C-alpha positions in Angstrom: -4.4 -8.5 10.5 -3.2 -4.9 9.4 -6.2 -9.0 12.5 -6.9 -9.4 15.8 -4.4 -7.5 18.5 -1.5 -8.8 16.6 -2.6 -6.9 13.3 -0.4 -3.8 13.4 -3.2 -2.2 15.0 -1.8 1.3 15.2 -3.3 3.9 17.8 -5.2 6.9 16.5 -1.6 9.3 17.6 0.0 7.3 14.8 2.2 5.0 17.3 2.8 1.7 17.4 1.1 -0.7 19.6 -2.8 -1.9 20.4 -5.1 -2.0 23.5 -7.6 -3.9 22.6 -8.6 -7.4 23.9 -10.3 -10.0 22.5 -12.8 -12.4 24.1 -12.5 -15.8 23.3 -15.0 -18.7 23.9 -12.8 -21.7 23.7 -14.3 -25.4 23.8 -14.0 -27.5 26.8 -11.5 -29.2 27.8 -11.3 -32.6 25.9 -7.6 -33.2 26.0 -6.8 -30.7 22.6 -4.4 -28.2 24.3 -5.4 -25.9 21.3 -8.8 -25.7 22.6 -8.3 -26.3 26.6 -6.6 -23.0 26.7 -7.8 -19.6 27.4 -5.8 -17.0 26.4 -5.6 -13.3 27.8 -3.8 -10.5 26.0 -0.2 -10.1 25.2 1.4 -7.1 25.4 4.6 -8.3 23.0 1.9 -9.3 20.4 -0.4 -6.7 21.0 2.7 -4.1 20.6 3.6 -5.1 16.8 1.6 -5.6 14.0 0.4 -3.4 15.4 2.7 -2.9 12.2 0.1 -3.4 9.9 -0.4 -0.5 11.8 2.3 1.2 11.6 1.7 3.2 9.6 -0.1 0.1 8.9 0.5 -2.3 9.3 -2.5 -6.7 10.8 -19.5 -1.4 8.7 -22.3 -1.6 10.4 -23.7 -1.0 7.5 -22.2 -0.9 3.9 -22.0 -4.5 2.3 -19.3 -5.9 0.3 -19.8 -8.0 -2.7 -17.2 -10.1 -4.0 -17.7 -10.1 -7.9 -16.1 -13.0 -9.6 -17.5 -12.2 -12.9 -20.8 -11.4 -14.6 -23.0 -8.7 -15.2 -23.7 -6.0 -12.7 -26.6 -3.4 -13.7 -26.9 -1.3 -11.0 -26.0 2.6 -11.4 -23.2 4.2 -9.4 -25.4 6.2 -6.8 -26.3 2.4 -5.4 -30.0 3.2 -4.5 -30.4 5.5 -0.7 -27.2 7.4 -1.4 -24.8 7.5 1.2 -20.7 8.4 0.7 -20.2 11.7 2.3 -22.8 13.2 2.2 -24.5 14.6 6.0 -27.6 12.7 7.3 -27.8 9.7 5.1 -27.0 6.3 6.0 -24.4 3.7 3.8 -25.7 2.4 1.1 -26.1 -1.5 0.0 -24.0 -3.4 -2.3 -24.1 -1.5 -5.7 -23.0 -4.5 -7.6 -20.6 -2.4 -9.3 -16.9 -4.6 -10.5 -14.4 -3.6 -8.5 -11.5 -4.1 -10.7 -10.0 -6.3 -13.3 -6.8 -6.1 -12.9 -4.1 -7.0 -9.8 -0.7 -6.1 -8.9 1.7 -7.9 -6.8 -1.5 -10.4 -6.4 -3.4 -7.5 -5.3 -6.7 -6.1 -6.8 -5.5 -2.8 -8.6 -7.1 -0.4 -11.2 -10.1 1.1 -9.2 -12.4 3.5 -9.9 -11.3 7.1 -9.6 -14.8 7.3 -7.3 -16.1 7.2 -3.9 -16.7 3.1 -4.5 -13.6 2.7 -6.1 -12.0 4.3 -2.9 -14.1 2.4 -0.6 -13.0 -1.1 -2.8 -9.3 0.0 -2.7 -9.8 0.5 0.7 -11.2 -3.0 2.2 -8.8 -4.8 -0.2 -6.0 -3.2 0.9 -6.9 -4.0 4.3 -7.1 -7.4 3.5 -3.4 -7.7 2.0 -1.9 -5.8 5.0 -3.5 -8.0 7.4 -2.1 -11.3 5.8 0.1 -14.3 6.6 2.4 -12.3 3.8 3.2 -9.5 6.2 4.8 -12.4 8.5 7.1 -12.4 5.6 10.1 -10.3 4.3 10.2 -10.3 1.0 6.3 -10.5 0.6 5.7 -8.2 3.3 8.2 -5.5 1.2 5.9 -6.0 -2.0 2.7 -5.8 -0.2 4.0 -2.4 1.1 5.5 -1.4 -2.2 2.1 -2.3 -4.0 -0.6 -0.4 -1.4 1.0 2.7 -0.3 2.2 5.7 -2.3 6.1 5.1 -3.0 7.0 8.3 -0.5 5.2 6.4 2.1 6.2 2.9 1.5 10.2 4.0 1.7 9.1 5.7 5.1 7.6 2.4 6.3 9.5 -0.8 5.1 12.6 0.4 8.0 10.2 0.4 10.9 7.8 -2.7 9.6 11.2 -4.7 9.2 12.1 -3.8 12.3 8.6 -4.5 13.8 8.6 -7.9 12.5 11.3 -8.9 14.2 12.4 -12.5 14.6 11.7 -12.4 18.5 8.5 -11.0 17.6 7.8 -13.7 15.0 8.9 -16.2 17.2 6.3 -15.3 19.8 3.3 -16.0 17.7 5.4 -19.3 17.0 6.7 -18.7 13.9 10.6 -19.0 12.5 12.6 -16.2 11.6 11.4 -16.8 7.9 7.3 -16.2 9.2 6.8 -20.4 8.7 4.4 -22.0 10.8 5.7 -25.6 12.7 5.5 -28.6 11.0 1.6 -29.5 11.5 0.6 -26.4 12.0 -1.4 -23.3 10.5 -1.0 -19.9 11.1 -3.8 -17.6 10.8 -3.9 -14.0 9.9 -6.7 -12.6 8.1 -8.5 -9.1 7.7 -12.3 -9.9 7.2 -14.1 -6.3 6.2 -17.7 -6.1 7.1 -18.5 -2.4 5.3 -17.0 1.2 4.7 -17.4 4.6 5.1 -16.1 7.3 3.4 -15.1 10.3 5.8 -13.7 12.8 2.7 -13.9 12.5 -0.7 -12.1 14.5 -3.9 -10.9 13.3 -7.1 -7.0 13.3 -5.2 -7.4 11.9 -2.1 -10.0 10.6 0.0 -10.2 8.9 3.5 -11.9 5.5 3.7 -12.8 3.6 7.1 -13.2 0.1 6.8 -14.9 -1.8 9.7 -13.6 -4.9 9.9 -13.2 -8.5 11.8 -9.7 -9.9 12.3 -8.4 -13.3 13.0 -4.8 -14.3 14.0 -3.2 -17.3 15.8 -2.0 -20.7 15.6 -3.8 -23.3 14.8 -1.8 -27.1 15.6 -2.3 -29.8 18.5 0.2 -28.0 20.5 -0.5 -24.5 20.1 -0.8 -22.2 23.0 -2.2 -19.6 21.2 -5.3 -20.1 19.4 -7.2 -18.3 17.0 -9.1 -15.9 18.2 -11.1 -12.7 16.6 -11.4 -9.2 17.0 -13.0 -5.9 16.1 -11.3 -3.1 14.9 -11.8 -0.3 12.3 -9.2 0.9 10.2 -8.9 4.7 8.9 -7.4 4.8 5.5 -6.2 8.3 3.9 -5.7 7.7 0.5 -4.2 9.5 -2.5 -4.9 9.0 -6.3 -1.3 8.0 -7.2 0.1 6.2 -10.5 -3.6 5.8 -12.1 -5.4 4.2 -8.9 -5.7 4.7 -5.2 -2.6 4.1 -2.5 -2.4 4.7 1.0 -1.0 7.6 2.4 -1.4 6.8 6.3 -3.7 4.8 8.3 -4.7 4.2 12.2 -6.6 1.7 13.8 -8.7 1.5 16.5 -11.1 -1.1 18.6 -14.3 -1.9 17.8 -17.2 -1.2 17.3 -17.5 -5.2 18.9 -20.4 -7.3 19.2 -21.8 -9.7 21.8 -19.8 -12.8 21.7 -22.3 -15.4 20.9 -22.6 -18.8 22.2 -20.7 -21.0 19.3 -18.4 -23.3 20.7 -14.9 -22.6 19.4 -13.2 -25.0 16.5 -10.8 -27.8 17.2 -7.8 -26.8 15.6 -8.1 -29.6 13.3 -11.5 -27.7 11.8 -9.6 -24.3 11.8 -6.8 -25.6 9.8 -9.5 -27.2 7.4 -11.5 -24.0 6.9 -8.1 -21.8 6.3 -7.3 -24.4 3.8 -10.6 -24.6 1.8 -12.0 -21.1 2.2 -10.0 -18.2 0.3 -10.5 -14.4 0.5 -12.9 -12.2 -1.5 -12.0 -9.4 -3.9 -14.3 -6.3 -1.8 -16.8 -4.3 -3.8 -19.0 -1.4 -2.2 
């Protein structure tokens, strides 16, 4: 979280580094260091994970439905049309089951159609924006699962370099990607919708609009969890019986006007992260 400024926000030119900044409303100072600090943009952090964007690497209209199990009775058209047809709006959630299997803890076996491509793009964005990207072994597993073999081979080196010990330290993590005792590191990509830019039976280009969360939740954190809004565009290829990423880019926004909600305390954020898991996304 590809989340937030650190979520590997690769620019449209394909290079590392992000330009977006996050506006965060923090609670009134009440002695909680986590809640009493207002953070500005951090160039070093943004210059990363831009890594979810390095090629990765950390909708306003298509709804993604989490389908845990049960019957799905919608037809493939999803109602009012959409996809790549000119002049039509993205459809509502179709109710189609996205997948029945997973690989490396990531949903796999997507349908070879537009909905399958959208579901793949959304779920891959979640994986690439997760805390796993900050751990060397898990990052290698995610990249090998999400990208084509050729793309993964090209990305591993640059990503390992981007997720350096120095970069991890700036986020408050140790060299293994672990948060300090008593703190919770947060990195999530939350897809809001998707749009098929191009589609054929062998390739697709899908944009995923998402909200990102990233930061450290803890009593002594000076880098509180904050949100950002991005659009992640993934070029997919049908490879080995599934959709795989060939390349991807990110750009800032569209971001809504910030609300007036008071930011939660570090304890509340940590508890929420532990209690609320992620979703498997379908169009």
